[in-house]
C-alpha positions as CSV (number, residue, x, y, z in Angstrom):
1,M,-52.8,16.2,-71.6
2,A,-49.3,17.5,-72.2
3,D,-46.6,14.8,-72.8
4,K,-45.0,14.2,-69.6
5,Q,-42.3,11.9,-70.8
6,L,-38.7,13.0,-70.1
7,D,-36.8,11.5,-73.1
8,Y,-33.6,11.6,-71.3
9,L,-34.8,9.5,-68.3
10,E,-36.4,7.2,-70.5
11,T,-33.0,6.5,-72.4
12,I,-31.2,6.2,-69.1
13,K,-33.7,3.8,-68.0
14,A,-33.4,1.7,-71.1
15,L,-29.7,1.5,-71.1
16,L,-29.8,0.7,-67.3
17,E,-31.9,-2.3,-68.2
18,E,-29.3,-3.3,-70.9
19,L,-26.6,-2.9,-68.2
20,S,-28.4,-5.3,-65.9
21,N,-27.6,-8.1,-68.3
22,D,-23.8,-7.7,-67.8
23,A,-24.1,-8.9,-64.3
24,D,-21.4,-11.6,-64.7
25,Q,-18.9,-9.2,-65.8
26,I,-19.5,-6.7,-63.2
27,K,-19.3,-9.4,-60.5
28,Q,-16.1,-10.4,-61.9
29,A,-14.6,-6.9,-61.5
30,A,-15.8,-6.7,-58.2
31,G,-14.4,-10.2,-57.4
32,W,-10.9,-8.8,-58.3
33,C,-11.7,-5.6,-56.3
34,A,-12.5,-7.8,-53.2
35,D,-9.1,-9.8,-53.9
36,A,-7.1,-6.7,-54.0
37,V,-8.7,-5.2,-50.7
38,A,-8.6,-8.4,-48.8
39,A,-5.1,-8.8,-49.8
40,G,-3.8,-4.9,-48.8
41,G,-3.9,-3.7,-52.2
42,L,-5.6,-0.7,-54.0
43,V,-8.3,-0.3,-56.4
44,H,-7.0,2.7,-58.9
45,V,-9.4,4.6,-61.2
46,F,-8.4,6.8,-64.1
47,G,-10.1,8.9,-66.8
48,S,-9.5,11.9,-68.9
49,G,-11.7,14.6,-70.0
50,H,-15.4,14.2,-68.6
51,S,-14.2,10.5,-67.7
52,H,-12.3,11.6,-64.8
53,M,-15.5,12.0,-62.9
54,A,-15.5,8.1,-62.4
55,A,-12.4,8.5,-60.4
56,E,-14.0,11.2,-58.4
57,E,-17.0,9.1,-57.7
58,A,-15.0,6.2,-56.4
59,F,-12.6,8.2,-54.2
60,H,-13.2,9.0,-50.7
61,R,-16.9,8.9,-51.0
62,A,-19.3,8.5,-48.5
63,G,-20.4,4.8,-48.6
64,G,-17.4,4.2,-51.0
65,L,-14.3,1.9,-50.2
66,V,-11.2,3.3,-48.5
67,P,-8.5,1.6,-50.4
68,V,-9.2,3.7,-53.6
69,N,-6.5,5.8,-55.5
70,A,-8.2,8.1,-57.8
71,V,-5.5,8.9,-60.7
72,L,-6.5,12.7,-61.4
73,V,-4.5,14.5,-63.8
74,D,-5.2,18.3,-63.9
75,W,-4.2,19.0,-67.5
76,L,-6.5,16.1,-68.8
77,M,-9.5,17.5,-67.1
78,V,-11.9,20.0,-68.8
79,H,-12.2,22.6,-66.0
80,Q,-8.5,23.3,-66.8
81,G,-9.4,23.7,-70.5
82,G,-11.8,21.5,-72.5
83,R,-9.8,21.7,-75.9
84,R,-6.5,21.3,-74.0
85,A,-7.6,18.3,-72.5
86,S,-9.2,16.7,-75.5
87,L,-5.7,17.3,-77.3
88,M,-3.6,16.2,-74.3
89,E,-5.2,12.9,-74.1
90,R,-4.4,12.4,-78.0
91,Q,-0.5,12.9,-77.0
92,P,1.6,9.5,-77.0
93,G,4.4,9.1,-74.2
94,L,2.4,10.3,-71.4
95,G,0.8,7.0,-69.8
96,E,4.1,6.1,-68.2
97,L,4.7,9.3,-66.7
98,I,1.1,9.3,-65.2
99,V,1.3,5.7,-63.8
100,G,4.9,6.0,-62.6
101,T,4.0,8.3,-59.8
102,E,1.2,6.3,-58.6
103,P,1.5,3.6,-56.0
104,V,0.4,0.5,-58.3
105,E,1.4,-2.8,-57.4
106,A,1.0,-6.5,-58.3
107,G,-2.3,-7.5,-57.5
108,D,-4.0,-4.1,-57.5
109,V,-7.1,-3.5,-59.8
110,F,-6.6,-0.5,-62.1
111,F,-10.0,1.0,-63.9
112,V,-9.3,2.9,-67.0
113,V,-12.6,5.0,-68.1
114,S,-12.6,6.1,-71.7
115,N,-15.8,6.3,-73.7
116,S,-14.1,5.7,-77.2
117,G,-11.0,3.8,-76.1
118,R,-9.0,5.4,-78.8
119,N,-6.7,7.8,-77.5
120,P,-3.1,7.2,-76.6
121,V,-3.3,8.2,-73.2
122,P,-5.8,5.7,-71.6
123,V,-4.2,3.2,-73.7
124,E,-0.7,3.7,-72.3
125,V,-2.1,4.2,-68.7
126,A,-3.7,0.8,-69.0
127,E,-0.3,-0.8,-70.1
128,A,1.9,0.8,-67.8
129,A,-0.3,-0.3,-64.9
130,K,-0.7,-3.7,-66.4
131,A,3.4,-4.0,-66.7
132,R,3.2,-3.4,-62.8
133,G,1.1,-6.3,-62.4
134,A,-2.4,-4.8,-61.9
135,K,-5.6,-6.2,-63.5
136,I,-6.9,-3.7,-65.9
137,V,-10.6,-3.2,-66.2
138,A,-11.9,-0.8,-68.9
139,I,-15.2,0.7,-68.8
140,L,-16.1,2.0,-72.4
141,S,-18.6,2.0,-75.1
142,Y,-18.6,-1.1,-77.3
143,K,-20.8,0.7,-79.9
144,H,-18.2,3.9,-80.1
145,S,-14.9,2.0,-79.6
146,G,-15.9,-0.6,-82.3
147,A,-16.7,2.1,-84.7
148,V,-13.6,4.1,-84.7
149,T,-9.7,3.6,-85.2
150,A,-7.2,4.0,-82.7
151,R,-5.3,7.1,-82.6
152,G,-1.5,7.0,-83.1
153,E,0.8,4.9,-85.2
154,R,0.5,1.7,-83.1
155,G,-3.3,0.9,-83.8
156,V,-4.0,-0.1,-79.9
157,K,-7.2,0.7,-78.4
158,L,-8.2,0.3,-74.7
159,A,-10.0,-2.9,-75.3
160,D,-7.1,-4.5,-76.8
161,V,-5.2,-4.0,-73.6
162,A,-7.6,-4.6,-70.8
163,D,-8.2,-7.9,-68.8
164,L,-11.9,-7.1,-68.7
165,V,-14.0,-4.6,-70.6
166,L,-17.3,-3.3,-69.0
167,D,-19.8,-1.6,-71.7
168,N,-21.4,1.6,-70.5
169,H,-23.9,1.1,-73.5
170,A,-23.6,4.5,-74.9
171,P,-24.1,4.8,-78.3
172,L,-21.6,6.3,-80.9
173,G,-21.0,9.9,-80.1
174,D,-22.3,9.5,-76.6
175,A,-25.4,11.8,-77.2
176,A,-28.4,9.4,-77.0
177,V,-31.4,11.5,-77.6
178,A,-32.5,12.7,-81.1
179,V,-34.2,15.9,-81.1
180,G,-34.2,16.7,-84.6
181,D,-33.3,15.3,-88.1
182,D,-29.7,15.6,-87.5
183,L,-29.2,16.6,-83.8
184,R,-28.2,14.3,-80.7
185,V,-28.1,15.7,-77.2
186,G,-27.8,14.3,-73.6
187,G,-24.4,12.4,-73.2
188,V,-25.0,9.2,-71.2
189,S,-21.4,7.7,-70.8
190,N,-20.7,9.4,-67.7
191,V,-24.1,8.6,-65.8
192,M,-23.5,4.9,-66.9
193,A,-19.9,4.8,-65.8
194,L,-20.8,6.1,-62.4
195,V,-23.4,3.6,-62.1
196,I,-21.1,0.8,-62.9
197,V,-18.6,2.3,-60.5
198,Q,-21.2,2.1,-57.6
199,T,-22.6,-1.3,-58.4
200,I,-19.0,-2.7,-58.3
201,V,-18.6,-1.1,-54.8
202,V,-21.5,-2.7,-53.5
203,E,-20.9,-6.1,-54.9
204,T,-17.3,-5.9,-53.5
205,V,-18.4,-4.9,-50.0
206,K,-21.0,-7.8,-50.2
207,M,-18.1,-10.2,-51.4
208,L,-15.6,-9.1,-48.5
209,I,-18.6,-9.7,-45.8
210,G,-19.2,-13.0,-47.5
211,R,-15.6,-13.9,-46.9
212,G,-15.4,-12.9,-43.4
213,V,-13.6,-9.4,-44.2
214,E,-14.5,-6.3,-42.4
215,P,-15.0,-3.9,-45.5
216,P,-13.2,-0.8,-45.4
217,V,-15.9,1.9,-45.9
218,F,-15.9,5.7,-45.3
219,K,-19.0,7.2,-43.8
220,S,-20.2,10.6,-44.2
221,A,-18.5,13.1,-42.1
222,N,-22.0,14.7,-41.8
223,V,-23.5,12.0,-39.7
224,D,-22.7,12.0,-35.6
225,G,-19.8,9.6,-35.2
226,A,-18.5,9.5,-38.5
227,D,-15.4,11.4,-37.9
228,E,-14.0,8.8,-35.5
229,W,-14.8,6.1,-37.9
230,N,-13.1,7.5,-40.7
231,A,-10.3,8.5,-38.8
232,E,-9.6,5.0,-37.8
233,Q,-10.2,4.0,-41.6
234,L,-7.4,6.4,-42.7
235,R,-5.0,5.4,-39.6
236,R,-5.2,1.8,-41.0
237,L,-5.4,2.3,-44.8
238,G,-4.4,5.8,-45.7
239,R,-0.6,5.6,-46.0
240,R,-0.7,3.9,-49.2
241,V,-2.8,6.8,-50.8
242,P,-1.2,10.1,-49.7
243,T,-4.0,12.0,-50.8
244,L,-6.2,10.3,-48.4
245,L,-4.5,11.8,-45.4
246,R,-5.2,15.5,-47.0
247,S,-8.9,14.8,-47.4
248,S,-12.3,14.9,-45.6
249,V,-15.5,13.1,-46.4
250,G,-18.6,15.3,-47.0
């Protein structure tokens, strides 16, 4: 009988089992999000390179929270040029520029996603958001971040700035499946980051309901009656996130 094992799926299952041991940290992040949402604040999500997909996942998503601000910077995304994005996130002095044009206020929660946590842009974004009174939650790989030095003269990594660090459990180098003597494939950091994001969303909503707060959640526009529901959510909460008013839920 042919081997039916799919190595990548088995790897992800093992990493999810590891992640389940981090329930306390995930619930702490969810509690902060629930506090922010209940107080009329925002949850912000930022990532550069492939990590920006965590922000896309959290923003304007069917089944997702309405008051989420995705901090999306085109020149830090791989679809605008992978090599350029990698070089740009290493440039100091950009974090304040990025956060300075976002509606970050005291009491908000600001997620910064960076597998290595070593590059200046994620670090500076976290610092700029923290200076505005937001709680900083980093999603990174302990194994990777702990094995590399910070880029730049200051020697600061994302874990040094964050109020809370959530481990994505990715290995050093991200690729998790060995297929030869010196070859690894199958990056896992994004899969794990998206799972973490959605787990926090679910726990946040549960906490809001437990407090007697109606959770502001989008419904899929492809379900009957959802357009009216979503329009009401936007009427109530969309003004703090201008991009929401130009969006539609699919």
